[in-house]
C-alpha positions in Angstrom: 84.4 26.5 44.6 81.0 28.0 44.6 79.0 30.8 43.0 79.2 34.4 44.1 75.9 36.2 44.2 75.7 39.9 43.4 72.1 40.4 44.1 71.4 42.7 47.1 68.8 41.9 49.7 66.7 44.8 51.0 65.1 44.0 54.3 63.7 47.5 54.5 61.5 47.2 51.4 60.2 43.7 52.2 59.9 43.7 56.0 60.5 47.3 57.1 58.3 50.2 58.0 55.6 51.0 55.4 54.5 54.3 57.0 54.5 56.3 60.2 51.7 58.7 61.1 51.1 60.9 64.1 47.7 61.5 65.6 47.9 64.6 67.8 44.4 64.3 69.1 45.0 61.0 70.8 48.7 61.4 71.3 49.8 58.3 69.4 52.3 57.3 66.8 51.0 54.7 64.4 53.5 52.5 62.6 52.4 50.3 59.7 54.8 47.5 58.7 55.3 46.0 55.2 54.8 42.5 56.5 53.6 40.8 59.7 56.0 41.2 62.5 58.0 38.0 63.4 58.9 36.9 66.9 61.3 39.1 68.9 60.3 42.4 67.1 60.6 45.7 68.8 59.7 49.3 68.0 61.8 52.0 69.7 61.4 55.8 69.7 64.7 57.5 70.0 65.4 61.3 70.3 67.5 62.5 67.3 68.7 65.4 69.5 70.4 63.4 72.2 70.2 59.7 71.1 68.3 58.6 74.1 65.5 56.0 73.8 62.3 57.5 74.9 59.9 54.6 74.3 60.2 50.9 73.5 57.4 48.5 72.7 57.6 44.8 72.0 55.6 43.9 68.9 53.4 40.8 69.0 54.2 38.3 66.2 51.7 38.6 63.3 50.9 42.3 63.9 51.3 44.8 61.0 50.1 48.0 62.7 51.4 49.3 66.0 50.1 52.2 68.0 52.4 53.9 70.5 51.3 56.4 73.2 53.3 59.5 72.5 51.7 61.6 75.2 54.9 61.8 77.3 57.1 62.9 74.4 58.0 66.5 74.1 58.2 68.4 70.8 61.1 67.3 68.7 62.5 65.0 66.0 62.5 61.3 66.8 63.7 58.1 65.0 61.2 55.3 64.9 63.4 52.2 64.9 62.1 48.7 64.0 64.3 45.9 65.3 64.1 42.1 65.0 66.4 39.9 67.2 68.2 43.1 68.2 69.1 43.9 64.5 67.8 47.2 63.0 65.6 46.4 60.1 64.4 49.9 59.3 63.9 53.4 60.7 61.9 56.5 59.9 62.2 60.1 61.3 59.1 61.9 62.6 58.5 65.3 64.1 56.3 65.8 67.0 54.9 69.4 67.3 
């Protein structure tokens, strides 16, 4: 009938967010990915407080580091969400002070 696999697949560790850093001096959020972004990749910045998306940026295929302008974001906690083809691959929380 077929074999059943019990091995889990973790997209986060292979293709997700490697790190997120905030550079206050130049008002940017820098997102480093584990692997080069595929086609149809997006980074979204969502407010944890009210769930609204504050910033969305399409990621060019082949890119591993994305810099987002955070100058318009107020202080608070945000979720950095990495999506491919509309599916959430990974997310990280950051605090902007």
